[in-house]
N, CA, C and O atoms as a Tripos MOL2 file, in Angstrom:
@<TRIPOS>MOLECULE
protein
  204   203    51     0     0
PROTEIN
NO_CHARGES

@<TRIPOS>ATOM
      1 N           0.8410   -1.1740    0.0000 N.3       1 UNK1
      2 CA          0.0000    0.0000    0.0000 C.3       1 UNK1
      3 C           0.8830    1.2310    0.0000 C.2       1 UNK1
      4 O           1.8440    1.3130    0.7650 O.2       1 UNK1
      5 N           0.5630    2.1790   -0.8470 N.am      2 UNK2
      6 CA          1.2880    3.4410   -0.9090 C.3       2 UNK2
      7 C           0.4270    4.5330   -0.3020 C.2       2 UNK2
      8 O          -0.7840    4.5850   -0.5190 O.2       2 UNK2
      9 N           1.0600    5.3860    0.4460 N.am      3 UNK3
     10 CA          0.3620    6.5190    1.0350 C.3       3 UNK3
     11 C           0.8560    7.7710    0.3430 C.2       3 UNK3
     12 O           2.0630    7.9540    0.1810 O.2       3 UNK3
     13 N          -0.0440    8.6230   -0.0600 N.am      4 UNK4
     14 CA          0.3500    9.8460   -0.7490 C.3       4 UNK4
     15 C          -0.0700    9.8020   -2.2080 C.2       4 UNK4
     16 O          -0.8610    8.9530   -2.6180 O.2       4 UNK4
     17 N           0.4610   10.7110   -2.9640 N.am      5 UNK5
     18 CA          0.0390   10.8230   -4.3540 C.3       5 UNK5
     19 C           1.0010   10.1810   -5.3410 C.2       5 UNK5
     20 O           0.6520   10.0040   -6.5090 O.2       5 UNK5
     21 N           2.1930    9.8300   -4.9040 N.am      6 UNK6
     22 CA          3.1720    9.2460   -5.8210 C.3       6 UNK6
     23 C           3.4620    7.8010   -5.4150 C.2       6 UNK6
     24 O           3.4810    7.4560   -4.2330 O.2       6 UNK6
     25 N           3.6840    6.9800   -6.4200 N.am      7 UNK7
     26 CA          4.0050    5.5760   -6.1870 C.3       7 UNK7
     27 C           5.4980    5.3520   -6.4140 C.2       7 UNK7
     28 O           6.1160    6.0100   -7.2510 O.2       7 UNK7
     29 N           6.0580    4.4300   -5.6700 N.am      8 UNK8
     30 CA          7.4680    4.0680   -5.8370 C.3       8 UNK8
     31 C           7.5630    2.5430   -5.8580 C.2       8 UNK8
     32 O           7.9720    1.9360   -4.8680 O.2       8 UNK8
     33 N           7.1850    1.9110   -6.9910 N.am      9 UNK9
     34 CA          7.1640    0.4500   -7.0610 C.3       9 UNK9
     35 C           8.4800   -0.2220   -6.6890 C.2       9 UNK9
     36 O           8.4750   -1.3520   -6.1990 O.2       9 UNK9
     37 N           9.5930    0.4410   -6.9080 N.am     10 UNK10
     38 CA         10.8840   -0.1760   -6.5870 C.3      10 UNK10
     39 C          11.0710   -0.4010   -5.0880 C.2      10 UNK10
     40 O          11.9660   -1.1400   -4.6780 O.2      10 UNK10
     41 N          10.2290    0.2350   -4.2700 N.am     11 UNK11
     42 CA         10.3200    0.0600   -2.8220 C.3      11 UNK11
     43 C           9.2220   -0.8360   -2.2620 C.2      11 UNK11
     44 O           9.1820   -1.0720   -1.0540 O.2      11 UNK11
     45 N           8.3390   -1.3350   -3.1040 N.am     12 UNK12
     46 CA          7.2550   -2.1910   -2.6440 C.3      12 UNK12
     47 C           7.7750   -3.5860   -2.3310 C.2      12 UNK12
     48 O           8.6720   -4.0900   -3.0070 O.2      12 UNK12
     49 N           7.2090   -4.2010   -1.3090 N.am     13 UNK13
     50 CA          7.5260   -5.5780   -0.9350 C.3      13 UNK13
     51 C           6.2170   -6.2830   -0.6330 C.2      13 UNK13
     52 O           5.2400   -5.6420   -0.2470 O.2      13 UNK13
     53 N           6.1880   -7.5890   -0.8020 N.am     14 UNK14
     54 CA          4.9960   -8.3760   -0.5080 C.3      14 UNK14
     55 C           5.3810   -9.6380    0.2400 C.2      14 UNK14
     56 O           6.4450  -10.2150    0.0120 O.2      14 UNK14
     57 N           4.5130  -10.0510    1.1230 N.am     15 UNK15
     58 CA          4.6340  -11.3250    1.8210 C.3      15 UNK15
     59 C           3.4210  -12.1450    1.4060 C.2      15 UNK15
     60 O           2.3180  -11.6110    1.2940 O.2      15 UNK15
     61 N           3.6170  -13.4210    1.1800 N.am     16 UNK16
     62 CA          2.5220  -14.2920    0.7640 C.3      16 UNK16
     63 C           1.3690  -14.2210    1.7610 C.2      16 UNK16
     64 O           1.5530  -14.3960    2.9650 O.2      16 UNK16
     65 N           0.1870  -13.9620    1.2330 N.am     17 UNK17
     66 CA         -0.9940  -13.7890    2.0820 C.3      17 UNK17
     67 C          -1.3360  -15.0590    2.8610 C.2      17 UNK17
     68 O          -1.9290  -14.9860    3.9370 O.2      17 UNK17
     69 N          -0.9690  -16.2100    2.3260 N.am     18 UNK18
     70 CA         -1.3420  -17.4810    2.9550 C.3      18 UNK18
     71 C          -0.1480  -18.2220    3.5510 C.2      18 UNK18
     72 O          -0.1780  -19.4460    3.6720 O.2      18 UNK18
     73 N           0.8880  -17.4980    3.9180 N.am     19 UNK19
     74 CA          2.0830  -18.1190    4.5050 C.3      19 UNK19
     75 C           1.7020  -18.8050    5.8190 C.2      19 UNK19
     76 O           1.2790  -18.1360    6.7620 O.2      19 UNK19
     77 N           1.8480  -20.1280    5.8910 N.am     20 UNK20
     78 CA          1.4690  -20.8380    7.1180 C.3      20 UNK20
     79 C           2.2980  -20.4250    8.3370 C.2      20 UNK20
     80 O           1.8430  -20.5950    9.4680 O.2      20 UNK20
     81 N           3.4920  -19.8920    8.1330 N.am     21 UNK21
     82 CA          4.3210  -19.4520    9.2640 C.3      21 UNK21
     83 C           3.6900  -18.2650    9.9890 C.2      21 UNK21
     84 O           3.9280  -18.0600   11.1790 O.2      21 UNK21
     85 N           2.8930  -17.4940    9.2720 N.am     22 UNK22
     86 CA          2.2170  -16.3420    9.8950 C.3      22 UNK22
     87 C           0.9480  -16.8110   10.6050 C.2      22 UNK22
     88 O           0.6030  -16.3030   11.6720 O.2      22 UNK22
     89 N           0.2600  -17.7790   10.0080 N.am     23 UNK23
     90 CA         -0.8550  -18.4410   10.6890 C.3      23 UNK23
     91 C          -2.1730  -17.6770   10.7330 C.2      23 UNK23
     92 O          -2.9620  -17.8860   11.6550 O.2      23 UNK23
     93 N          -2.4310  -16.8190    9.7890 N.am     24 UNK24
     94 CA         -3.7160  -16.1050    9.7740 C.3      24 UNK24
     95 C          -4.7820  -17.0190    9.1830 C.2      24 UNK24
     96 O          -4.5920  -17.5820    8.1050 O.2      24 UNK24
     97 N          -5.8730  -17.1640    9.8680 N.am     25 UNK25
     98 CA         -7.0100  -17.9430    9.3910 C.3      25 UNK25
     99 C          -7.9780  -17.0020    8.6860 C.2      25 UNK25
    100 O          -8.8800  -16.4530    9.3190 O.2      25 UNK25
    101 N          -7.7990  -16.8130    7.3890 N.am     26 UNK26
    102 CA         -8.6250  -15.8870    6.6240 C.3      26 UNK26
    103 C         -10.0370  -16.4690    6.4730 C.2      26 UNK26
    104 O         -10.1830  -17.6380    6.1160 O.2      26 UNK26
    105 N         -11.0670  -15.6740    6.7390 N.am     27 UNK27
    106 CA        -12.4560  -16.1620    6.6160 C.3      27 UNK27
    107 C         -12.9570  -16.0780    5.1680 C.2      27 UNK27
    108 O         -13.8810  -15.3220    4.8690 O.2      27 UNK27
    109 N         -12.3420  -16.8570    4.2790 N.am     28 UNK28
    110 CA        -12.7340  -16.8360    2.8730 C.3      28 UNK28
    111 C         -12.9870  -18.2570    2.3940 C.2      28 UNK28
    112 O         -12.5260  -19.2250    2.9990 O.2      28 UNK28
    113 N         -13.7210  -18.3640    1.3060 N.am     29 UNK29
    114 CA        -13.9350  -19.6570    0.6650 C.3      29 UNK29
    115 C         -13.2820  -19.6030   -0.7050 C.2      29 UNK29
    116 O         -13.4600  -18.6290   -1.4370 O.2      29 UNK29
    117 N         -12.5370  -20.6240   -1.0560 N.am     30 UNK30
    118 CA        -11.8620  -20.6540   -2.3410 C.3      30 UNK30
    119 C         -10.6120  -19.7940   -2.3390 C.2      30 UNK30
    120 O         -10.1700  -19.3120   -1.2960 O.2      30 UNK30
    121 N         -10.0560  -19.6120   -3.5190 N.am     31 UNK31
    122 CA         -8.8410  -18.8150   -3.6800 C.3      31 UNK31
    123 C          -9.2050  -17.3700   -4.0100 C.2      31 UNK31
    124 O         -10.0900  -17.1310   -4.8310 O.2      31 UNK31
    125 N          -8.5360  -16.4070   -3.3840 N.am     32 UNK32
    126 CA         -8.8110  -15.0070   -3.6920 C.3      32 UNK32
    127 C          -8.2030  -14.6130   -5.0440 C.2      32 UNK32
    128 O          -7.3120  -15.2900   -5.5570 O.2      32 UNK32
    129 N          -8.6870  -13.5360   -5.5950 N.am     33 UNK33
    130 CA         -8.1170  -12.9660   -6.8130 C.3      33 UNK33
    131 C          -6.9980  -12.0270   -6.3940 C.2      33 UNK33
    132 O          -7.2260  -11.0740   -5.6490 O.2      33 UNK33
    133 N          -5.7780  -12.2970   -6.8760 N.am     34 UNK34
    134 CA         -4.6120  -11.5180   -6.4710 C.3      34 UNK34
    135 C          -3.9730  -10.8360   -7.6640 C.2      34 UNK34
    136 O          -4.0410  -11.3320   -8.7880 O.2      34 UNK34
    137 N          -3.3550   -9.6980   -7.4100 N.am     35 UNK35
    138 CA         -2.5170   -9.0600   -8.4260 C.3      35 UNK35
    139 C          -1.3330   -9.9790   -8.6960 C.2      35 UNK35
    140 O          -0.9630  -10.7840   -7.8410 O.2      35 UNK35
    141 N          -0.7390   -9.8640   -9.8740 N.am     36 UNK36
    142 CA          0.4070  -10.6990  -10.2460 C.3      36 UNK36
    143 C           1.5170  -10.5910   -9.2180 C.2      36 UNK36
    144 O           2.0870  -11.6080   -8.8210 O.2      36 UNK36
    145 N           1.8370   -9.3740   -8.7750 N.am     37 UNK37
    146 CA          2.9280   -9.2080   -7.8030 C.3      37 UNK37
    147 C           2.6200   -9.9320   -6.4950 C.2      37 UNK37
    148 O           3.5320  -10.4270   -5.8330 O.2      37 UNK37
    149 N           1.3330   -9.9990   -6.1160 N.am     38 UNK38
    150 CA          0.9640  -10.6910   -4.8910 C.3      38 UNK38
    151 C           0.9550  -12.2050   -5.0850 C.2      38 UNK38
    152 O           1.1950  -12.9500   -4.1350 O.2      38 UNK38
    153 N           0.6820  -12.6650   -6.2930 N.am     39 UNK39
    154 CA          0.7630  -14.0930   -6.5980 C.3      39 UNK39
    155 C           2.2070  -14.5760   -6.4880 C.2      39 UNK39
    156 O           2.4510  -15.7410   -6.1740 O.2      39 UNK39
    157 N           3.1580  -13.6910   -6.7430 N.am     40 UNK40
    158 CA          4.5750  -14.0320   -6.7260 C.3      40 UNK40
    159 C           5.2470  -13.7300   -5.3840 C.2      40 UNK40
    160 O           6.4590  -13.8900   -5.2430 O.2      40 UNK40
    161 N           4.4580  -13.2930   -4.4040 N.am     41 UNK41
    162 CA          5.0140  -12.9310   -3.0990 C.3      41 UNK41
    163 C           5.6610  -14.1400   -2.4320 C.2      41 UNK41
    164 O           5.2000  -15.2720   -2.5810 O.2      41 UNK41
    165 N           6.7100  -13.8840   -1.7120 N.am     42 UNK42
    166 CA          7.4660  -14.9370   -1.0340 C.3      42 UNK42
    167 C           6.9400  -15.1270    0.3890 C.2      42 UNK42
    168 O           6.3140  -14.2250    0.9450 O.2      42 UNK42
    169 N           7.1890  -16.2830    0.9700 N.am     43 UNK43
    170 CA          6.8650  -16.4760    2.3840 C.3      43 UNK43
    171 C           7.7680  -15.6050    3.2570 C.2      43 UNK43
    172 O           8.8360  -15.1730    2.8230 O.2      43 UNK43
    173 N           7.3430  -15.3620    4.4490 N.am     44 UNK44
    174 CA          8.0910  -14.5170    5.3750 C.3      44 UNK44
    175 C           9.5390  -14.9790    5.5450 C.2      44 UNK44
    176 O          10.4490  -14.1530    5.6150 O.2      44 UNK44
    177 N           9.7530  -16.2880    5.6120 N.am     45 UNK45
    178 CA         11.1060  -16.8380    5.8130 C.3      45 UNK45
    179 C          12.0680  -16.4890    4.6650 C.2      45 UNK45
    180 O          13.2860  -16.5060    4.8430 O.2      45 UNK45
    181 N          11.5100  -16.1720    3.4870 N.am     46 UNK46
    182 CA         12.3350  -15.8400    2.3320 C.3      46 UNK46
    183 C          12.3400  -14.3420    2.0300 C.2      46 UNK46
    184 O          12.9130  -13.9090    1.0300 O.2      46 UNK46
    185 N          11.7150  -13.5710    2.8760 N.am     47 UNK47
    186 CA         11.6080  -12.1210    2.6420 C.3      47 UNK47
    187 C          12.9670  -11.4300    2.7530 C.2      47 UNK47
    188 O          13.8490  -11.8470    3.5040 O.2      47 UNK47
    189 N          13.0930  -10.3690    1.9820 N.am     48 UNK48
    190 CA         14.3010   -9.5380    2.0530 C.3      48 UNK48
    191 C          14.4330   -8.9630    3.4570 C.2      48 UNK48
    192 O          13.4500   -8.5060    4.0390 O.2      48 UNK48
    193 N          15.6370   -8.9840    3.9940 N.am     49 UNK49
    194 CA         15.8650   -8.4690    5.3410 C.3      49 UNK49
    195 C          16.7520   -7.2340    5.2660 C.2      49 UNK49
    196 O          17.6700   -7.1520    4.4490 O.2      49 UNK49
    197 N          16.4610   -6.2990    6.1190 N.am     50 UNK50
    198 CA         17.2240   -5.0580    6.1850 C.3      50 UNK50
    199 C          17.9510   -4.9980    7.5250 C.2      50 UNK50
    200 O          17.3400   -5.1520    8.5830 O.2      50 UNK50
    201 N          19.2300   -4.7780    7.4690 N.am     51 UNK51
    202 CA         20.0200   -4.7450    8.7090 C.3      51 UNK51
    203 C          20.2760   -3.3440    9.1540 C.2      51 UNK51
    204 O          20.9240   -3.1300   10.1790 O.2      51 UNK51
@<TRIPOS>BOND
     1     1     2 1
     2     2     3 1
     3     3     4 2
     4     3     5 am
     5     5     6 1
     6     6     7 1
     7     7     8 2
     8     7     9 am
     9     9    10 1
    10    10    11 1
    11    11    12 2
    12    11    13 am
    13    13    14 1
    14    14    15 1
    15    15    16 2
    16    15    17 am
    17    17    18 1
    18    18    19 1
    19    19    20 2
    20    19    21 am
    21    21    22 1
    22    22    23 1
    23    23    24 2
    24    23    25 am
    25    25    26 1
    26    26    27 1
    27    27    28 2
    28    27    29 am
    29    29    30 1
    30    30    31 1
    31    31    32 2
    32    31    33 am
    33    33    34 1
    34    34    35 1
    35    35    36 2
    36    35    37 am
    37    37    38 1
    38    38    39 1
    39    39    40 2
    40    39    41 am
    41    41    42 1
    42    42    43 1
    43    43    44 2
    44    43    45 am
    45    45    46 1
    46    46    47 1
    47    47    48 2
    48    47    49 am
    49    49    50 1
    50    50    51 1
    51    51    52 2
    52    51    53 am
    53    53    54 1
    54    54    55 1
    55    55    56 2
    56    55    57 am
    57    57    58 1
    58    58    59 1
    59    59    60 2
    60    59    61 am
    61    61    62 1
    62    62    63 1
    63    63    64 2
    64    63    65 am
    65    65    66 1
    66    66    67 1
    67    67    68 2
    68    67    69 am
    69    69    70 1
    70    70    71 1
    71    71    72 2
    72    71    73 am
    73    73    74 1
    74    74    75 1
    75    75    76 2
    76    75    77 am
    77    77    78 1
    78    78    79 1
    79    79    80 2
    80    79    81 am
    81    81    82 1
    82    82    83 1
    83    83    84 2
    84    83    85 am
    85    85    86 1
    86    86    87 1
    87    87    88 2
    88    87    89 am
    89    89    90 1
    90    90    91 1
    91    91    92 2
    92    91    93 am
    93    93    94 1
    94    94    95 1
    95    95    96 2
    96    95    97 am
    97    97    98 1
    98    98    99 1
    99    99   100 2
   100    99   101 am
   101   101   102 1
   102   102   103 1
   103   103   104 2
   104   103   105 am
   105   105   106 1
   106   106   107 1
   107   107   108 2
   108   107   109 am
   109   109   110 1
   110   110   111 1
   111   111   112 2
   112   111   113 am
   113   113   114 1
   114   114   115 1
   115   115   116 2
   116   115   117 am
   117   117   118 1
   118   118   119 1
   119   119   120 2
   120   119   121 am
   121   121   122 1
   122   122   123 1
   123   123   124 2
   124   123   125 am
   125   125   126 1
   126   126   127 1
   127   127   128 2
   128   127   129 am
   129   129   130 1
   130   130   131 1
   131   131   132 2
   132   131   133 am
   133   133   134 1
   134   134   135 1
   135   135   136 2
   136   135   137 am
   137   137   138 1
   138   138   139 1
   139   139   140 2
   140   139   141 am
   141   141   142 1
   142   142   143 1
   143   143   144 2
   144   143   145 am
   145   145   146 1
   146   146   147 1
   147   147   148 2
   148   147   149 am
   149   149   150 1
   150   150   151 1
   151   151   152 2
   152   151   153 am
   153   153   154 1
   154   154   155 1
   155   155   156 2
   156   155   157 am
   157   157   158 1
   158   158   159 1
   159   159   160 2
   160   159   161 am
   161   161   162 1
   162   162   163 1
   163   163   164 2
   164   163   165 am
   165   165   166 1
   166   166   167 1
   167   167   168 2
   168   167   169 am
   169   169   170 1
   170   170   171 1
   171   171   172 2
   172   171   173 am
   173   173   174 1
   174   174   175 1
   175   175   176 2
   176   175   177 am
   177   177   178 1
   178   178   179 1
   179   179   180 2
   180   179   181 am
   181   181   182 1
   182   182   183 1
   183   183   184 2
   184   183   185 am
   185   185   186 1
   186   186   187 1
   187   187   188 2
   188   187   189 am
   189   189   190 1
   190   190   191 1
   191   191   192 2
   192   191   193 am
   193   193   194 1
   194   194   195 1
   195   195   196 2
   196   195   197 am
   197   197   198 1
   198   198   199 1
   199   199   200 2
   200   199   201 am
   201   201   202 1
   202   202   203 1
   203   203   204 2
@<TRIPOS>SUBSTRUCTURE
     1 UNK1         2 RESIDUE 1 A UNK
     2 UNK2         6 RESIDUE 1 A UNK
     3 UNK3        10 RESIDUE 1 A UNK
     4 UNK4        14 RESIDUE 1 A UNK
     5 UNK5        18 RESIDUE 1 A UNK
     6 UNK6        22 RESIDUE 1 A UNK
     7 UNK7        26 RESIDUE 1 A UNK
     8 UNK8        30 RESIDUE 1 A UNK
     9 UNK9        34 RESIDUE 1 A UNK
    10 UNK10       38 RESIDUE 1 A UNK
    11 UNK11       42 RESIDUE 1 A UNK
    12 UNK12       46 RESIDUE 1 A UNK
    13 UNK13       50 RESIDUE 1 A UNK
    14 UNK14       54 RESIDUE 1 A UNK
    15 UNK15       58 RESIDUE 1 A UNK
    16 UNK16       62 RESIDUE 1 A UNK
    17 UNK17       66 RESIDUE 1 A UNK
    18 UNK18       70 RESIDUE 1 A UNK
    19 UNK19       74 RESIDUE 1 A UNK
    20 UNK20       78 RESIDUE 1 A UNK
    21 UNK21       82 RESIDUE 1 A UNK
    22 UNK22       86 RESIDUE 1 A UNK
    23 UNK23       90 RESIDUE 1 A UNK
    24 UNK24       94 RESIDUE 1 A UNK
    25 UNK25       98 RESIDUE 1 A UNK
    26 UNK26      102 RESIDUE 1 A UNK
    27 UNK27      106 RESIDUE 1 A UNK
    28 UNK28      110 RESIDUE 1 A UNK
    29 UNK29      114 RESIDUE 1 A UNK
    30 UNK30      118 RESIDUE 1 A UNK
    31 UNK31      122 RESIDUE 1 A UNK
    32 UNK32      126 RESIDUE 1 A UNK
    33 UNK33      130 RESIDUE 1 A UNK
    34 UNK34      134 RESIDUE 1 A UNK
    35 UNK35      138 RESIDUE 1 A UNK
    36 UNK36      142 RESIDUE 1 A UNK
    37 UNK37      146 RESIDUE 1 A UNK
    38 UNK38      150 RESIDUE 1 A UNK
    39 UNK39      154 RESIDUE 1 A UNK
    40 UNK40      158 RESIDUE 1 A UNK
    41 UNK41      162 RESIDUE 1 A UNK
    42 UNK42      166 RESIDUE 1 A UNK
    43 UNK43      170 RESIDUE 1 A UNK
    44 UNK44      174 RESIDUE 1 A UNK
    45 UNK45      178 RESIDUE 1 A UNK
    46 UNK46      182 RESIDUE 1 A UNK
    47 UNK47      186 RESIDUE 1 A UNK
    48 UNK48      190 RESIDUE 1 A UNK
    49 UNK49      194 RESIDUE 1 A UNK
    50 UNK50      198 RESIDUE 1 A UNK
    51 UNK51      202 RESIDUE 1 A UNK
């Protein structure tokens, strides 16, 4: 999600919505419709880390 009037896609990151390590029980039936970038999101364990 971007806040403001300008977008900076090079700074966007995504975590897989259904990553079992996070453990969210989404109240949905079936598979949600996702943007391509969200379909390609990595699990939290594989996320880019900033030191």
